[in-house]
N, CA, C and O atoms as a GROMACS GRO file, in nm:
protein
  464
    1MET      N    1   3.411  -1.171  -0.943
    1MET     CA    2   3.289  -1.122  -0.995
    1MET      C    3   3.214  -1.120  -0.863
    1MET      O    4   3.232  -1.206  -0.777
    2GLY      N    5   3.125  -1.013  -0.850
    2GLY     CA    6   3.053  -0.999  -0.750
    2GLY      C    7   2.909  -1.005  -0.766
    2GLY      O    8   2.870  -0.990  -0.882
    3CYS      N    9   2.832  -1.022  -0.689
    3CYS     CA   10   2.707  -1.013  -0.690
    3CYS      C   11   2.644  -0.878  -0.662
    3CYS      O   12   2.662  -0.827  -0.551
    4PHE      N   13   2.566  -0.810  -0.761
    4PHE     CA   14   2.519  -0.693  -0.749
    4PHE      C   15   2.347  -0.714  -0.720
    4PHE      O   16   2.269  -0.746  -0.809
    5CYS      N   17   2.311  -0.691  -0.590
    5CYS     CA   18   2.174  -0.706  -0.569
    5CYS      C   19   2.098  -0.578  -0.522
    5CYS      O   20   2.159  -0.497  -0.453
    6THR      N   21   1.969  -0.558  -0.557
    6THR     CA   22   1.910  -0.439  -0.505
    6THR      C   23   1.774  -0.479  -0.487
    6THR      O   24   1.722  -0.548  -0.575
    7LYS      N   25   1.711  -0.447  -0.389
    7LYS     CA   26   1.617  -0.476  -0.346
    7LYS      C   27   1.485  -0.420  -0.439
    7LYS      O   28   1.400  -0.497  -0.486
    8HIS      N   29   1.484  -0.304  -0.453
    8HIS     CA   30   1.399  -0.222  -0.580
    8HIS      C   31   1.478  -0.108  -0.609
    8HIS      O   32   1.578  -0.066  -0.552
    9ARG      N   33   1.409  -0.060  -0.721
    9ARG     CA   34   1.425   0.080  -0.764
    9ARG      C   35   1.328   0.156  -0.712
    9ARG      O   36   1.214   0.113  -0.731
   10VAL      N   37   1.339   0.265  -0.648
   10VAL     CA   38   1.242   0.364  -0.627
   10VAL      C   39   1.177   0.434  -0.743
   10VAL      O   40   1.237   0.510  -0.819
   11LYS      N   41   1.043   0.401  -0.749
   11LYS     CA   42   0.979   0.481  -0.859
   11LYS      C   43   0.889   0.584  -0.832
   11LYS      O   44   0.774   0.552  -0.803
   12TYR      N   45   0.922   0.710  -0.837
   12TYR     CA   46   0.844   0.810  -0.827
   12TYR      C   47   0.717   0.844  -0.881
   12TYR      O   48   0.714   0.862  -1.003
   13GLU      N   49   0.612   0.855  -0.817
   13GLU     CA   50   0.499   0.862  -0.900
   13GLU      C   51   0.420   1.014  -0.861
   13GLU      O   52   0.387   1.051  -0.748
   14ASP      N   53   0.403   1.077  -0.971
   14ASP     CA   54   0.347   1.215  -0.931
   14ASP      C   55   0.230   1.240  -0.851
   14ASP      O   56   0.133   1.180  -0.897
   15PRO      N   57   0.208   1.300  -0.760
   15PRO     CA   58   0.083   1.333  -0.692
   15PRO      C   59  -0.031   1.386  -0.776
   15PRO      O   60  -0.147   1.369  -0.741
   16ALA      N   61   0.000   1.447  -0.883
   16ALA     CA   62  -0.125   1.496  -0.968
   16ALA      C   63  -0.154   1.380  -1.047
   16ALA      O   64  -0.274   1.360  -1.066
   17ILE      N   65  -0.081   1.307  -1.094
   17ILE     CA   66  -0.143   1.189  -1.167
   17ILE      C   67  -0.217   1.103  -1.072
   17ILE      O   68  -0.332   1.066  -1.096
   18LEU      N   69  -0.144   1.066  -0.950
   18LEU     CA   70  -0.213   0.984  -0.855
   18LEU      C   71  -0.355   1.027  -0.832
   18LEU      O   72  -0.447   0.945  -0.828
   19ALA      N   73  -0.375   1.171  -0.817
   19ALA     CA   74  -0.481   1.232  -0.792
   19ALA      C   75  -0.582   1.207  -0.902
   19ALA      O   76  -0.698   1.179  -0.872
   20ALA      N   77  -0.543   1.217  -1.028
   20ALA     CA   78  -0.617   1.187  -1.143
   20ALA      C   79  -0.676   1.045  -1.158
   20ALA      O   80  -0.781   1.025  -1.218
   21GLN      N   81  -0.598   0.941  -1.097
   21GLN     CA   82  -0.632   0.823  -1.111
   21GLN      C   83  -0.727   0.753  -0.980
   21GLN      O   84  -0.746   0.632  -0.966
   22THR      N   85  -0.767   0.834  -0.914
   22THR     CA   86  -0.809   0.810  -0.766
   22THR      C   87  -0.912   0.907  -0.731
   22THR      O   88  -0.932   1.010  -0.796
   23CYS      N   89  -0.974   0.876  -0.635
   23CYS     CA   90  -1.071   0.974  -0.593
   23CYS      C   91  -1.003   1.091  -0.482
   23CYS      O   92  -1.075   1.180  -0.437
   24PHE      N   93  -0.877   1.082  -0.449
   24PHE     CA   94  -0.828   1.179  -0.381
   24PHE      C   95  -0.801   1.291  -0.437
   24PHE      O   96  -0.755   1.281  -0.551
   25LYS      N   97  -0.818   1.424  -0.384
   25LYS     CA   98  -0.731   1.534  -0.417
   25LYS      C   99  -0.584   1.543  -0.431
   25LYS      O  100  -0.529   1.453  -0.368
   26GLU      N  101  -0.500   1.626  -0.494
   26GLU     CA  102  -0.371   1.636  -0.470
   26GLU      C  103  -0.320   1.649  -0.358
   26GLU      O  104  -0.226   1.574  -0.334
   27ALA      N  105  -0.354   1.729  -0.270
   27ALA     CA  106  -0.329   1.772  -0.137
   27ALA      C  107  -0.349   1.638  -0.047
   27ALA      O  108  -0.278   1.620   0.052
   28GLN      N  109  -0.438   1.556  -0.082
   28GLN     CA  110  -0.471   1.416  -0.013
   28GLN      C  111  -0.336   1.334  -0.032
   28GLN      O  112  -0.268   1.289   0.061
   29VAL      N  113  -0.311   1.323  -0.155
   29VAL     CA  114  -0.212   1.236  -0.195
   29VAL      C  115  -0.077   1.293  -0.140
   29VAL      O  116   0.012   1.209  -0.128
   30GLN      N  117  -0.053   1.398  -0.111
   30GLN     CA  118   0.056   1.457  -0.060
   30GLN      C  119   0.060   1.386   0.096
   30GLN      O  120   0.150   1.317   0.142
   31ALA      N  121  -0.048   1.420   0.151
   31ALA     CA  122  -0.075   1.380   0.308
   31ALA      C  123  -0.046   1.225   0.310
   31ALA      O  124   0.018   1.172   0.401
   32LEU      N  125  -0.099   1.158   0.204
   32LEU     CA  126  -0.061   1.021   0.231
   32LEU      C  127   0.053   0.992   0.198
   32LEU      O  128   0.084   0.882   0.244
   33HIS      N  129   0.141   1.045   0.131
   33HIS     CA  130   0.276   1.036   0.096
   33HIS      C  131   0.347   1.048   0.251
   33HIS      O  132   0.434   0.965   0.278
   34GLU      N  133   0.311   1.141   0.342
   34GLU     CA  134   0.360   1.156   0.460
   34GLU      C  135   0.359   1.055   0.539
   34GLU      O  136   0.458   1.013   0.599
   35LEU      N  137   0.226   1.001   0.546
   35LEU     CA  138   0.191   0.852   0.598
   35LEU      C  139   0.269   0.734   0.566
   35LEU      O  140   0.314   0.648   0.642
   36PHE      N  141   0.280   0.746   0.426
   36PHE     CA  142   0.332   0.611   0.372
   36PHE      C  143   0.499   0.648   0.399
   36PHE      O  144   0.565   0.545   0.406
   37THR      N  145   0.570   0.756   0.412
   37THR     CA  146   0.708   0.762   0.449
   37THR      C  147   0.727   0.718   0.592
   37THR      O  148   0.832   0.672   0.637
   38LYS      N  149   0.602   0.740   0.668
   38LYS     CA  150   0.627   0.721   0.843
   38LYS      C  151   0.630   0.558   0.842
   38LYS      O  152   0.711   0.492   0.907
   39LEU      N  153   0.522   0.497   0.752
   39LEU     CA  154   0.512   0.348   0.769
   39LEU      C  155   0.626   0.273   0.699
   39LEU      O  156   0.676   0.174   0.752
   40SER      N  157   0.668   0.322   0.579
   40SER     CA  158   0.796   0.249   0.510
   40SER      C  159   0.906   0.270   0.588
   40SER      O  160   0.994   0.191   0.554
   41THR      N  161   0.940   0.340   0.674
   41THR     CA  162   1.065   0.392   0.733
   41THR      C  163   1.056   0.327   0.892
   41THR      O  164   1.148   0.334   0.973
   42SER      N  165   0.957   0.279   0.912
   42SER     CA  166   0.907   0.231   1.054
   42SER      C  167   1.029   0.126   1.089
   42SER      O  168   1.089   0.150   1.194
   43LEU      N  169   1.066   0.026   1.022
   43LEU     CA  170   1.165  -0.073   1.046
   43LEU      C  171   1.279  -0.072   0.949
   43LEU      O  172   1.392  -0.094   0.992
   44ASP      N  173   1.258  -0.045   0.811
   44ASP     CA  174   1.377  -0.027   0.724
   44ASP      C  175   1.365   0.095   0.657
   44ASP      O  176   1.263   0.138   0.603
   45ASP      N  177   1.497   0.162   0.664
   45ASP     CA  178   1.486   0.306   0.583
   45ASP      C  179   1.478   0.289   0.431
   45ASP      O  180   1.571   0.318   0.356
   46ASP      N  181   1.357   0.239   0.390
   46ASP     CA  182   1.350   0.211   0.231
   46ASP      C  183   1.228   0.312   0.197
   46ASP      O  184   1.186   0.390   0.282
   47SER      N  185   1.179   0.304   0.075
   47SER     CA  186   1.052   0.363   0.023
   47SER      C  187   0.956   0.263  -0.016
   47SER      O  188   0.886   0.280  -0.115
   48TYR      N  189   0.946   0.140   0.072
   48TYR     CA  190   0.834   0.029   0.038
   48TYR      C  191   0.787   0.004   0.178
   48TYR      O  192   0.858   0.033   0.273
   49ILE      N  193   0.680  -0.045   0.190
   49ILE     CA  194   0.616  -0.083   0.301
   49ILE      C  195   0.624  -0.258   0.278
   49ILE      O  196   0.573  -0.323   0.187
   50SER      N  197   0.703  -0.306   0.390
   50SER     CA  198   0.699  -0.454   0.397
   50SER      C  199   0.578  -0.474   0.485
   50SER      O  200   0.514  -0.392   0.551
   51LYS      N  201   0.557  -0.642   0.464
   51LYS     CA  202   0.444  -0.675   0.541
   51LYS      C  203   0.448  -0.652   0.701
   51LYS      O  204   0.352  -0.624   0.772
   52GLU      N  205   0.592  -0.673   0.743
   52GLU     CA  206   0.588  -0.642   0.886
   52GLU      C  207   0.560  -0.491   0.923
   52GLU      O  208   0.508  -0.461   1.031
   53GLU      N  209   0.599  -0.395   0.825
   53GLU     CA  210   0.571  -0.258   0.860
   53GLU      C  211   0.414  -0.228   0.836
   53GLU      O  212   0.368  -0.131   0.895
   54PHE      N  213   0.336  -0.298   0.761
   54PHE     CA  214   0.206  -0.298   0.757
   54PHE      C  215   0.139  -0.341   0.868
   54PHE      O  216   0.052  -0.276   0.926
   55GLN      N  217   0.186  -0.467   0.906
   55GLN     CA  218   0.119  -0.515   1.036
   55GLN      C  219   0.148  -0.411   1.155
   55GLN      O  220   0.061  -0.388   1.239
   56LEU      N  221   0.271  -0.353   1.159
   56LEU     CA  222   0.309  -0.280   1.289
   56LEU      C  223   0.199  -0.162   1.267
   56LEU      O  224   0.148  -0.121   1.371
   57GLY      N  225   0.154  -0.098   1.143
   57GLY     CA  226   0.082   0.012   1.140
   57GLY      C  227  -0.050  -0.037   1.176
   57GLY      O  228  -0.119   0.047   1.233
   58LEU      N  229  -0.094  -0.136   1.161
   58LEU     CA  230  -0.238  -0.176   1.191
   58LEU      C  231  -0.236  -0.204   1.346
   58LEU      O  232  -0.313  -0.153   1.426
   59PHE      N  233  -0.146  -0.286   1.372
   59PHE     CA  234  -0.154  -0.358   1.528
   59PHE      C  235  -0.076  -0.292   1.623
   59PHE      O  236  -0.108  -0.298   1.742
   60ARG      N  237   0.046  -0.214   1.576
   60ARG     CA  238   0.126  -0.170   1.668
   60ARG      C  239   0.229  -0.275   1.723
   60ARG      O  240   0.304  -0.267   1.820
   61ASN      N  241   0.213  -0.376   1.633
   61ASN     CA  242   0.309  -0.500   1.672
   61ASN      C  243   0.324  -0.582   1.556
   61ASN      O  244   0.226  -0.643   1.511
   62ARG      N  245   0.452  -0.592   1.495
   62ARG     CA  246   0.504  -0.662   1.370
   62ARG      C  247   0.468  -0.801   1.382
   62ARG      O  248   0.438  -0.861   1.280
   63ASN      N  249   0.467  -0.855   1.485
   63ASN     CA  250   0.438  -1.006   1.506
   63ASN      C  251   0.320  -1.041   1.527
   63ASN      O  252   0.297  -1.160   1.549
   64GLU      N  253   0.216  -0.948   1.524
   64GLU     CA  254   0.061  -0.981   1.523
   64GLU      C  255   0.052  -1.043   1.384
   64GLU      O  256   0.108  -1.004   1.281
   65HIS      N  257  -0.028  -1.145   1.401
   65HIS     CA  258  -0.074  -1.216   1.254
   65HIS      C  259  -0.212  -1.217   1.239
   65HIS      O  260  -0.278  -1.256   1.335
   66SER      N  261  -0.273  -1.180   1.132
   66SER     CA  262  -0.416  -1.169   1.120
   66SER      C  263  -0.440  -1.225   0.965
   66SER      O  264  -0.380  -1.168   0.874
   67VAL      N  265  -0.515  -1.318   0.940
   67VAL     CA  266  -0.570  -1.353   0.808
   67VAL      C  267  -0.594  -1.221   0.712
   67VAL      O  268  -0.530  -1.193   0.610
   68LEU      N  269  -0.700  -1.148   0.768
   68LEU     CA  270  -0.740  -1.069   0.714
   68LEU      C  271  -0.627  -0.936   0.666
   68LEU      O  272  -0.630  -0.878   0.558
   69ALA      N  273  -0.529  -0.912   0.781
   69ALA     CA  274  -0.416  -0.834   0.729
   69ALA      C  275  -0.344  -0.879   0.632
   69ALA      O  276  -0.310  -0.799   0.545
   70ASN      N  277  -0.309  -1.000   0.625
   70ASN     CA  278  -0.225  -1.081   0.531
   70ASN      C  279  -0.284  -1.070   0.402
   70ASN      O  280  -0.208  -1.054   0.306
   71ARG      N  281  -0.429  -1.078   0.380
   71ARG     CA  282  -0.516  -1.069   0.250
   71ARG      C  283  -0.499  -0.957   0.224
   71ARG      O  284  -0.451  -0.944   0.111
   72MET      N  285  -0.522  -0.839   0.289
   72MET     CA  286  -0.520  -0.680   0.242
   72MET      C  287  -0.387  -0.654   0.206
   72MET      O  288  -0.371  -0.580   0.108
   73PHE      N  289  -0.283  -0.700   0.267
   73PHE     CA  290  -0.165  -0.658   0.218
   73PHE      C  291  -0.132  -0.731   0.086
   73PHE      O  292  -0.057  -0.676   0.005
   74GLN      N  293  -0.185  -0.849   0.060
   74GLN     CA  294  -0.165  -0.914  -0.085
   74GLN      C  295  -0.242  -0.808  -0.183
   74GLN      O  296  -0.191  -0.765  -0.287
   75LEU      N  297  -0.344  -0.779  -0.145
   75LEU     CA  298  -0.444  -0.687  -0.248
   75LEU      C  299  -0.378  -0.555  -0.258
   75LEU      O  300  -0.382  -0.502  -0.369
   76PHE      N  301  -0.317  -0.488  -0.159
   76PHE     CA  302  -0.217  -0.365  -0.191
   76PHE      C  303  -0.098  -0.376  -0.256
   76PHE      O  304  -0.044  -0.280  -0.312
   77ASP      N  305  -0.047  -0.497  -0.253
   77ASP     CA  306   0.100  -0.539  -0.324
   77ASP      C  307   0.043  -0.585  -0.448
   77ASP      O  308   0.011  -0.703  -0.456
   78SER      N  309   0.027  -0.504  -0.550
   78SER     CA  310  -0.013  -0.524  -0.692
   78SER      C  311   0.073  -0.609  -0.770
   78SER      O  312   0.024  -0.674  -0.862
   79ASN      N  313   0.206  -0.617  -0.741
   79ASN     CA  314   0.282  -0.692  -0.810
   79ASN      C  315   0.345  -0.798  -0.758
   79ASN      O  316   0.439  -0.853  -0.816
   80ASN      N  317   0.295  -0.839  -0.635
   80ASN     CA  318   0.317  -0.940  -0.540
   80ASN      C  319   0.468  -0.971  -0.546
   80ASN      O  320   0.514  -1.080  -0.578
   81ASP      N  321   0.545  -0.854  -0.509
   81ASP     CA  322   0.680  -0.869  -0.472
   81ASP      C  323   0.718  -0.860  -0.318
   81ASP      O  324   0.835  -0.861  -0.280
   82GLY      N  325   0.605  -0.851  -0.231
   82GLY     CA  326   0.624  -0.846  -0.088
   82GLY      C  327   0.638  -0.708  -0.040
   82GLY      O  328   0.661  -0.685   0.079
   83PHE      N  329   0.624  -0.611  -0.133
   83PHE     CA  330   0.624  -0.462  -0.086
   83PHE      C  331   0.522  -0.400  -0.133
   83PHE      O  332   0.465  -0.443  -0.234
   84ILE      N  333   0.485  -0.303  -0.077
   84ILE     CA  334   0.381  -0.210  -0.132
   84ILE      C  335   0.444  -0.072  -0.162
   84ILE      O  336   0.515  -0.012  -0.081
   85GLU      N  337   0.412  -0.029  -0.281
   85GLU     CA  338   0.488   0.088  -0.308
   85GLU      C  339   0.389   0.202  -0.292
   85GLU      O  340   0.268   0.185  -0.274
   86PHE      N  341   0.454   0.326  -0.302
   86PHE     CA  342   0.345   0.437  -0.273
   86PHE      C  343   0.240   0.447  -0.380
   86PHE      O  344   0.131   0.475  -0.329
   87GLY      N  345   0.235   0.435  -0.500
   87GLY     CA  346   0.121   0.440  -0.600
   87GLY      C  347   0.040   0.308  -0.562
   87GLY      O  348  -0.081   0.314  -0.582
   88ASP      N  349   0.079   0.215  -0.521
   88ASP     CA  350  -0.009   0.092  -0.484
   88ASP      C  351  -0.091   0.119  -0.360
   88ASP      O  352  -0.205   0.075  -0.343
   89PHE      N  353  -0.022   0.197  -0.270
   89PHE     CA  354  -0.077   0.246  -0.158
   89PHE      C  355  -0.195   0.338  -0.161
   89PHE      O  356  -0.298   0.326  -0.094
   90VAL      N  357  -0.165   0.438  -0.257
   90VAL     CA  358  -0.256   0.536  -0.266
   90VAL      C  359  -0.387   0.475  -0.358
   90VAL      O  360  -0.503   0.505  -0.330
   91ARG      N  361  -0.353   0.394  -0.458
   91ARG     CA  362  -0.454   0.331  -0.520
   91ARG      C  363  -0.544   0.242  -0.453
   91ARG      O  364  -0.665   0.234  -0.475
   92SER      N  365  -0.467   0.162  -0.355
   92SER     CA  366  -0.550   0.075  -0.284
   92SER      C  367  -0.640   0.152  -0.170
   92SER      O  368  -0.741   0.095  -0.128
   93LEU      N  369  -0.608   0.270  -0.125
   93LEU     CA  370  -0.676   0.323  -0.013
   93LEU      C  371  -0.785   0.409  -0.081
   93LEU      O  372  -0.884   0.442  -0.016
   94SER      N  373  -0.773   0.442  -0.193
   94SER     CA  374  -0.883   0.530  -0.284
   94SER      C  375  -1.026   0.438  -0.284
   94SER      O  376  -1.136   0.494  -0.293
   95ILE      N  377  -1.013   0.296  -0.273
   95ILE     CA  378  -1.131   0.196  -0.248
   95ILE      C  379  -1.205   0.252  -0.132
   95ILE      O  380  -1.328   0.249  -0.137
   96PHE      N  381  -1.145   0.305  -0.024
   96PHE     CA  382  -1.218   0.330   0.104
   96PHE      C  383  -1.271   0.471   0.078
   96PHE      O  384  -1.369   0.503   0.145
   97HIS      N  385  -1.222   0.564  -0.010
   97HIS     CA  386  -1.267   0.703  -0.016
   97HIS      C  387  -1.441   0.689   0.002
   97HIS      O  388  -1.504   0.589  -0.032
   98PRO      N  389  -1.493   0.797   0.055
   98PRO     CA  390  -1.636   0.799   0.044
   98PRO      C  391  -1.696   0.830  -0.090
   98PRO      O  392  -1.818   0.815  -0.105
   99ASP      N  393  -1.611   0.876  -0.204
   99ASP     CA  394  -1.660   0.907  -0.343
   99ASP      C  395  -1.630   0.788  -0.431
   99ASP      O  396  -1.661   0.786  -0.550
  100ALA      N  397  -1.564   0.687  -0.366
  100ALA     CA  398  -1.532   0.572  -0.455
  100ALA      C  399  -1.653   0.499  -0.485
  100ALA      O  400  -1.737   0.476  -0.398
  101PRO      N  401  -1.666   0.456  -0.620
  101PRO     CA  402  -1.791   0.391  -0.670
  101PRO      C  403  -1.826   0.251  -0.568
  101PRO      O  404  -1.743   0.175  -0.517
  102ARG      N  405  -1.929   0.247  -0.560
  102ARG     CA  406  -1.987   0.112  -0.492
  102ARG      C  407  -1.958  -0.006  -0.549
  102ARG      O  408  -1.970  -0.108  -0.482
  103SER      N  409  -1.916  -0.011  -0.677
  103SER     CA  410  -1.899  -0.125  -0.730
  103SER      C  411  -1.744  -0.164  -0.707
  103SER      O  412  -1.705  -0.279  -0.684
  104GLN      N  413  -1.668  -0.058  -0.715
  104GLN     CA  414  -1.536  -0.095  -0.688
  104GLN      C  415  -1.527  -0.151  -0.525
  104GLN      O  416  -1.461  -0.252  -0.499
  105LYS      N  417  -1.590  -0.085  -0.432
  105LYS     CA  418  -1.588  -0.113  -0.309
  105LYS      C  419  -1.649  -0.283  -0.294
  105LYS      O  420  -1.601  -0.366  -0.217
  106VAL      N  421  -1.736  -0.301  -0.365
  106VAL     CA  422  -1.827  -0.441  -0.365
  106VAL      C  423  -1.690  -0.546  -0.416
  106VAL      O  424  -1.664  -0.650  -0.356
  107ALA      N  425  -1.630  -0.507  -0.511
  107ALA     CA  426  -1.528  -0.593  -0.586
  107ALA      C  427  -1.442  -0.617  -0.492
  107ALA      O  428  -1.409  -0.733  -0.467
  108PHE      N  429  -1.390  -0.513  -0.425
  108PHE     CA  430  -1.247  -0.532  -0.319
  108PHE      C  431  -1.308  -0.610  -0.217
  108PHE      O  432  -1.236  -0.703  -0.182
  109ALA      N  433  -1.424  -0.604  -0.153
  109ALA     CA  434  -1.459  -0.676  -0.047
  109ALA      C  435  -1.473  -0.830  -0.112
  109ALA      O  436  -1.442  -0.921  -0.036
  110PHE      N  437  -1.511  -0.861  -0.228
  110PHE     CA  438  -1.504  -0.976  -0.260
  110PHE      C  439  -1.370  -1.046  -0.261
  110PHE      O  440  -1.344  -1.156  -0.212
  111GLN      N  441  -1.285  -0.955  -0.330
  111GLN     CA  442  -1.142  -1.012  -0.333
  111GLN      C  443  -1.057  -1.030  -0.211
  111GLN      O  444  -0.964  -1.111  -0.206
  112LEU      N  445  -1.100  -0.934  -0.094
  112LEU     CA  446  -1.066  -0.944   0.029
  112LEU      C  447  -1.103  -1.089   0.099
  112LEU      O  448  -1.031  -1.153   0.176
  113TYR      N  449  -1.214  -1.119   0.057
  113TYR     CA  450  -1.272  -1.257   0.147
  113TYR      C  451  -1.248  -1.381   0.056
  113TYR      O  452  -1.271  -1.495   0.097
  114ASP      N  453  -1.200  -1.354  -0.077
  114ASP     CA  454  -1.168  -1.470  -0.145
  114ASP      C  455  -1.034  -1.535  -0.143
  114ASP      O  456  -0.956  -1.524  -0.239
  115ILE      N  457  -1.005  -1.603  -0.034
  115ILE     CA  458  -0.898  -1.656   0.004
  115ILE      C  459  -0.854  -1.792  -0.049
  115ILE      O  460  -0.757  -1.857  -0.011
  116TRP      N  461  -0.935  -1.820  -0.134
  116TRP     CA  462  -0.910  -1.964  -0.208
  116TRP      C  463  -0.837  -1.923  -0.329
  116TRP      O  464  -0.801  -2.007  -0.411
   0.00000   0.00000   0.00000
């Protein structure tokens, strides 16, 4: 008997659906997919952003550690599996969109700084 292990199953999320769920237009979601692909393949050729890839994207150094960056990664990683999927990436970045409701931005800011 062997052990069959997979890190993740790639889950495709339709850009039109993500656009409907966020403040982004479909073309913006597609542009975010290009950015996501660059980040997710910077260290490993997979379809997820690891914590190291996230930090590499922020600091240009995967070994740089920041409490704020770690907390932001935790908030982007909605299922707490240690990886950011494309849908999580888009929905999380939507908070920073100029058209995002102020109440969502405030809630995110409180979550970001609520490290206990």
